[in-house]
C-alpha positions in Angstrom: 160.6 -20.1 10.1 161.6 -20.4 6.4 159.3 -22.0 4.1 162.0 -23.5 1.8 164.5 -24.9 4.3 162.2 -25.5 7.3 158.6 -26.3 6.2 159.7 -28.0 3.1 162.5 -30.4 1.8 164.6 -29.9 -1.5 162.5 -29.5 -4.7 162.5 -32.5 -7.0 160.2 -35.2 -8.1 158.1 -34.4 -5.0 157.2 -30.9 -6.3 158.6 -27.5 -5.7 157.8 -27.6 -2.1 157.8 -31.5 -0.8 157.2 -32.4 2.7 160.5 -32.1 4.8 161.9 -34.9 6.9 160.0 -34.9 10.1 163.3 -34.2 12.1 163.7 -30.9 10.1 160.0 -29.8 11.1 160.6 -31.0 14.8 164.3 -29.2 14.9 162.4 -25.9 13.7 159.9 -26.2 16.4 162.6 -26.5 19.3 164.4 -23.7 17.8 161.3 -21.8 18.4 161.4 -22.6 21.9 158.4 -24.8 21.6 158.3 -27.3 25.0 156.4 -30.3 25.7 152.6 -29.3 26.2 153.1 -26.0 24.6 150.1 -24.4 22.9 151.4 -23.0 19.3 150.1 -20.0 17.3 151.5 -19.7 13.9 151.1 -16.5 11.8 152.7 -14.8 8.8 152.2 -11.4 7.2 148.8 -12.4 6.1 146.5 -13.7 4.8 148.0 -17.0 6.1 149.0 -18.9 3.1 152.4 -20.0 4.6 151.2 -20.1 8.3 148.7 -22.7 7.4 151.6 -24.8 5.8 153.1 -24.6 9.2 149.8 -25.4 11.1 149.5 -28.5 8.8 153.0 -29.7 8.9 153.5 -29.3 12.6 150.0 -31.4 13.3 151.4 -33.9 10.6 154.5 -34.6 12.7 152.3 -35.1 15.6 151.8 -31.7 17.6 148.5 -31.5 19.2 147.5 -27.9 19.8 148.5 -25.9 16.8 146.5 -22.8 15.4 146.8 -20.0 13.1 146.4 -16.5 13.7 143.5 -15.2 11.4 144.8 -12.5 9.2 148.3 -12.7 10.4 150.6 -10.1 11.6 148.5 -7.4 9.7 145.4 -8.2 11.9 147.6 -8.2 14.9 148.6 -4.5 14.3 145.1 -3.4 13.0 143.7 -4.9 16.4 146.2 -2.4 18.3 148.2 -5.0 20.0 151.8 -4.5 20.7 154.6 -6.1 18.7 157.7 -7.9 20.5 160.7 -5.8 20.5 163.2 -8.3 22.4 165.7 -9.2 19.7 166.7 -12.4 21.6 165.3 -15.5 20.7 163.6 -18.0 23.1 165.6 -20.8 24.8 165.6 -24.0 22.7 162.5 -26.1 23.3 162.2 -29.8 24.0 159.0 -30.8 22.2 159.1 -34.2 20.6 155.8 -35.1 18.9 155.4 -38.4 17.6 152.9 -40.0 15.2 151.2 -38.6 12.1 147.9 -36.5 12.3 147.3 -35.3 8.8 146.6 -37.6 5.9 148.5 -37.4 2.6 147.8 -39.0 -0.8 150.2 -40.0 -3.6 150.1 -39.4 -7.2 149.8 -43.2 -7.7 147.0 -43.3 -5.1 145.2 -40.5 -7.1 145.8 -42.3 -10.5 144.5 -45.4 -9.2 141.4 -44.0 -7.5 140.7 -40.6 -8.4 137.0 -40.8 -9.2 136.0 -42.0 -5.7 137.1 -38.7 -4.2 136.6 -34.9 -4.6 139.8 -33.6 -5.9 140.0 -29.9 -5.3 142.5 -27.6 -7.1 142.8 -24.3 -5.2 145.0 -22.4 -7.8 143.7 -19.4 -9.8 141.2 -20.1 -12.4 143.5 -19.2 -15.3 146.1 -21.6 -13.9 143.5 -24.4 -13.6 142.1 -24.0 -17.1 145.8 -23.9 -18.6 145.4 -20.3 -20.0 148.6 -19.3 -18.4 151.2 -21.0 -16.1 153.8 -18.4 -14.8 155.6 -20.9 -12.3 155.5 -24.6 -13.7 156.7 -25.8 -17.2 153.4 -27.5 -17.9 149.8 -25.8 -17.7 146.6 -27.2 -16.7 145.4 -29.6 -14.1 144.8 -33.1 -12.8 141.8 -34.6 -14.7 138.6 -34.9 -12.4 139.8 -32.0 -10.4 137.3 -29.1 -9.4 138.5 -25.4 -9.1 138.0 -23.7 -5.7 140.7 -21.0 -5.5 142.1 -20.2 -2.0 141.4 -16.7 -2.3 137.6 -17.7 -1.9 138.4 -18.7 1.6 139.0 -15.3 2.7 137.1 -12.1 3.2 137.9 -8.4 2.3 140.3 -8.0 5.2 142.1 -11.2 4.4 140.7 -13.3 7.3 138.8 -16.6 7.0 135.1 -16.3 5.9 132.7 -17.0 9.0 131.7 -20.4 9.3 128.2 -20.2 7.8 129.9 -18.6 4.6 132.5 -21.4 4.6 129.9 -24.3 4.7 128.0 -22.4 1.7 131.4 -22.3 -0.2 131.9 -25.9 0.2 128.4 -27.0 0.3 129.0 -29.2 -3.0 132.1 -30.9 -1.6 130.0 -32.0 1.4 126.9 -32.9 -0.7 129.2 -35.2 -2.9 129.8 -37.3 0.4 133.1 -38.5 -0.9 136.8 -38.2 0.7 138.4 -34.9 -0.1 142.0 -34.5 -1.6 143.4 -30.8 -2.0 146.3 -29.8 -4.2 147.8 -26.4 -5.3 150.8 -25.5 -7.2 153.5 -27.0 -4.6 151.3 -28.1 -1.6 151.6 -24.8 0.4 148.4 -23.0 -0.4 146.4 -26.2 -0.5 146.8 -26.4 3.3 144.7 -23.2 3.6 141.8 -24.7 2.2 142.5 -27.8 4.4 142.1 -25.4 7.4 138.9 -23.9 6.0 137.5 -27.1 5.6 138.5 -28.4 9.0 136.7 -25.4 10.5 133.5 -26.8 9.3 134.2 -30.4 10.5 135.2 -31.7 6.8 138.3 -33.8 6.9 140.7 -33.5 3.8 144.1 -35.0 2.6 146.9 -33.2 1.0 148.5 -34.3 -2.0 151.8 -32.9 -1.1 153.6 -32.8 -4.6 150.6 -31.0 -6.1 150.7 -29.7 -9.6 154.6 -29.2 -9.6 155.1 -32.9 -8.3 152.4 -34.2 -10.9 154.1 -33.0 -13.9 157.5 -34.4 -13.2 156.3 -37.8 -14.8 155.4 -37.0 -18.3 153.1 -40.2 -18.2 150.5 -38.7 -15.9 147.4 -37.2 -17.8 146.9 -33.4 -17.9 143.6 -31.7 -18.5 142.8 -28.3 -19.6 139.5 -25.9 -19.8 137.1 -25.0 -17.1 135.1 -28.1 -16.5 136.3 -31.3 -14.6 136.7 -34.4 -16.3 135.9 -37.8 -15.3 138.3 -40.7 -15.4 141.2 -40.5 -12.6 140.2 -42.5 -9.5 140.7 -42.0 -5.5 143.0 -42.7 -2.6 141.8 -44.6 0.5 141.9 -41.2 2.5 142.3 -41.5 6.2 140.0 -39.0 8.1 141.5 -36.0 9.7 140.9 -36.3 13.6 138.7 -33.5 14.9 139.6 -31.0 17.6 139.2 -27.6 18.8 139.1 -24.6 16.3 142.4 -24.0 14.9 141.8 -20.3 13.7 142.3 -17.8 16.6 141.5 -14.1 16.2 144.1 -11.6 17.4 142.2 -10.2 20.3 142.0 -14.0 21.7 145.6 -14.3 22.2 147.2 -12.5 25.2 149.5 -9.8 24.3 152.4 -10.7 26.4 156.0 -11.3 26.0 155.6 -14.7 25.3 152.7 -14.7 22.8 153.3 -11.2 20.9 154.5 -11.9 17.5 158.1 -12.0 16.7 
């Protein structure tokens, strides 16, 4: 699946990778052969930054059982599992998910209620501080945000940290006892941290526009430096429903013609 055309809408006021129309996501699932009642495992080349966007989006449009292959295709190969060589695609699926399972927060909600939530910016520290900005036209971060880069969710092999290490990493987030909102540059990498939090039972909402959407309105405040500022306030964040573990290790998935990566 393509990030720009199937997992995101056209860029604009909603940022570089705004959420697509739900029909676009459902159409992508059907083209991938997903049928009613099918369990879905998503993966990328590793370490899962795009796969987690698919995981989040498919749950957002109402698909119930979606998981991420931990470490992606690289982990599959490293585990000695066979790739699929059949060039033909699967027959079209008939999945018809309904409802919204994953919460989002708007820029207006952050402006109105930002200091009632824990706002996490997952970009690299130098981008958070505003030292550099290689992608977007304005450097800095949303006032009040704390910086927990996505790379900190991973071990040296590009897989999610063990649960106890994730709990340690996000201990301050849990201790704050406030709703959690996560953003990144364009709403993609943030989903990796949302999945990491999900794995330890912490619900979190996505700000889909993220930094690239925030700065499309010049009236919105911008902060620089390493320390979070106080002064924006928080959205009423609906909790993410719990569920089964959403990160799968390569060895737990049967290596047959239906489940081998394509």
